[in-house]
N, C-alpha and C positions, 0 to 999 in steps of 0.2 A: 668449404672455405669461402667460395664466392658468395654464398648466401649469408655467411657471417659478416663479410665485408659490406654487403648491401644493408644488412640490419644496422651495422655500426654507422654507416653513412647516413642512413635514415634517422637514426637517433641523434647524430650530430646536427643534421639539418633542423630537426624538430627542436633541439635545444637552442640553436641559434635563433630560430623564429620566435621561440618563447621569450628569449632575452630581448630581442628587438621589440616585441610587443610590450614588454615590461618597460623598456626605455621610452617607447613612444607614449605609453600611458603616463609615466612620470613627467615627461616633457609637457604633455597636455595639461596635467594638473598644475605644474609650475606656471604655465602660460595663463591658465584660468585665474590662478591666485594673483598674478600680475595685473590682469584685466580688472579684477575686483579691487585692487589697490587704487587703480586710476579712478574708479567710480567713487570710492571712499574719500579719496583726496579732494575730488570735485565737490562731494557732499559737505566735507569739512569746510571748504572755502565758502560754500553757499551759506552754511550756518553762521560762520564767523562774520560774513558781510552783513547779514541781517541783524545779528546781535549788535553790531557797531552803528547801525543806522539810528539817527536821532528820533525818528518817528516811531521806533520800536522799543521805547524805553520800558514798556511793560512786558517785553518778551521773556526776560529772565523769570519773572514771577509766573508767567504762563507755563514755561518749561518746568518749573518746580512743581506745578500742579498736575502736569501731564503724566499719563500712564504709558504713552508711546508717541512716536512721531514718524512721519514719512518725510524724507528730505529729497527734494527734486532739484538736481543741478540744472543749469540753463538748458532749456529745450525750446526749439522754435518750430516753424511750419505748422501753424494753426493748432495750438495745443493748450490745454489747461490741465489743472491737476486732476480733474475728474476724467480727463481724456488725454493721457500723456502724449499721444500722437507719435509714438516712436521714442526710444530712449530708455533711460534707466532711472530707478529711484532706489533708495535704501530705507529700511525700516529699523528703528530702535525701539526697545521696550524697557520699562522700568520694572525690575524684579525686586525681591526682598532685599537683595544686597546692593541694589543700585541699577544703573543702566546696563543693558546687554545688547549684543548685536555687533555689527549690522547684518541684516539679511537683505537679499537683492530681489528686486522686482523689475519687470520690463513690460513694455507694450509696443507692439509692432505696427499698429495702424492708427490713423488719425480720425477724428470726427465723432467718436462715440460720446453721446451725451451733450454734444455742443449745439447750442442754439444762439451762440454769440460769436462775434469775430474776435479771436484772440491770436495775436501774432507772436507772442513771446511770454514765457512764464518761467520762473524759478522761485523756489522758496521752501517753506516748511509747513507741513500739515500736522497740527498737534491734536492728539486724541486724549480726552480727559477720562476715558473709561477703557479699561483693559479689554473689555469685550469688543469694543470697536476695533482695536488692533487685531484681535483674532479674526474678526469678521473680514477685514481686508485680506488677511492671509488665506482664509478659507474660501472666499468667494471671488476675489479679484476685483471687488468694488471698493472705491475709495472711502465710501461712507454708507451707513445704513440709511434707509429711506426716511426714518423718523428722526434722524439726527438733526440738531439745530446747528447750522454752520455760521461762523462769524468770520468776516474778512478784516484783518488788521493791516490796512494799506492806505497810504495817504491819498491815493487816487480813487479808491473804491471803498465805500463804507456800508455795504449791504448788510442787513441784519444786525447792525451794531446797536447796542444799548448800554447805558452806564453800568449795568450789572453783568455785562457779557462774560467777564472773567469767571463768574460763579455759575453761570447758566449755560454757556455754550458747550456743546458736546464735542464739536470739532472747530478748530481755529486755523485759518490759513494766514500765514505771514510771509510776504514776499513781494516780488516784482511782477506785475502783470501789465502788459502793454496791449493796446488795441482791444480793450474789454468793453463790450456794449451790453445792452439789456438782454435779459432772458437766458440765463444760464441753466442748462439742464443738468441735474445732479444724478440722474438715474444711470444705471449701466455699470459694467465692469470692464473686463478685458485685460486686467493686469495678470501677469504670470509669475509664479514663483520660480526663481532660478536655482533649483536644488543642487545642480552640479557645481555651479559657481559658489554657492554657500558652502558645500562640502570642501571644495578646493581652498577657499579663503580661510575657513576655520580649521582645516586640517583634520576633518572628521569623515567618517564613512556615510553617516546619515545627514543629508543636507536639508532635511525637513525644517522649515523656518520656525515652526512652533517649538520643536525640540531644542533648537539652538537658543531661542529667545527665552523660553519659559522653563526648560529642564536643565540643560547643560550650562546655561547662563554664560556663554562663551563671549569673550571680548579679545580678539587677536591683537597682537602688539601693533600691527599696522593701523589699528583704529584708535590708538592712544590719544592722538591729537583731537579727534572727534569727542572721545570720552572726556578729555580735559575741559573742553568747551562746555559740555553738559554739566559736569560737576561744578565748574566755575559759575554757571548760571544758577545752579541750586544754591551754592554758597552765597552768591550775591542776593538772591531772593530771601534767604534766611536772615542775612544781616539787615536787609531793609525792613523785614518784618520785626526783628528785635528792636531796631531803632524806633520804629513806629510805636511799638508797645511801650517802650521806655518814655517816649514823649507823652503818650496818652496817660500813662500812670504817674506823670510828673516826677520821674526819677532823675531827670537832669539836674545836677547839682551846680548852682552858679558859683563862680569863683569867689572866695571870701575876701573881704577887704584886708589889705596888708599882706596878701599872698605874694609868692615869687620873691620873698625876702625884702619887700619894700616897707620901710618903717612909716607909721602914721604920725610920728612925732611925739608919741606919749612915752 
């Protein structure tokens, strides 16, 4: 009888421990998802602010051409997008059905790849080739060594040419302060946050390539970010149509006597 009681007590304790572990795991997942939402909200604000800047008028057309992007909310303490210097970034990709993501990246140390004094940066890195997006996720480097990078910023115009929209592999749009000569673009150091990806998307596999290119997941919490991207695509499409109409001479001038005004005959 005593042995049965001990077995029953052991089973009860084991069950309680199992339930407590399960609750703890669910609480951790919920907290992770909340943390992810904070980062996504910050990334959404960063994208919106850059779209609204006067000097970034061409940004919508660049987004419409891009196959992916990295959005870097404000980061300080000697950082640049090659070398995030601590903090988080999100990556979006364009699939067959439109934009997917986000997935999360982080970097915990400063200074990698920096040969310039940078005290502040935030902005958007646009990738014109899907392979460059995958390269970021697979290697932790912001760009491939042979990639041509363009800066779209009123204070720094390195590598810019009139045809940059068509030829640039990678475009940085954003706010950079304290930028001086000699930026090193080599190096990696970015880490995929698979657990955060899984929690935010509500899936077991937090592999970023699976989320971006296979499941094509876009959580409800990222709807505002997605709306901005779709809006940029629509704006670029309209601008392109207007340009073609003007080029083809399809604008029809109003005829005399229109709007119900008599010409006296």
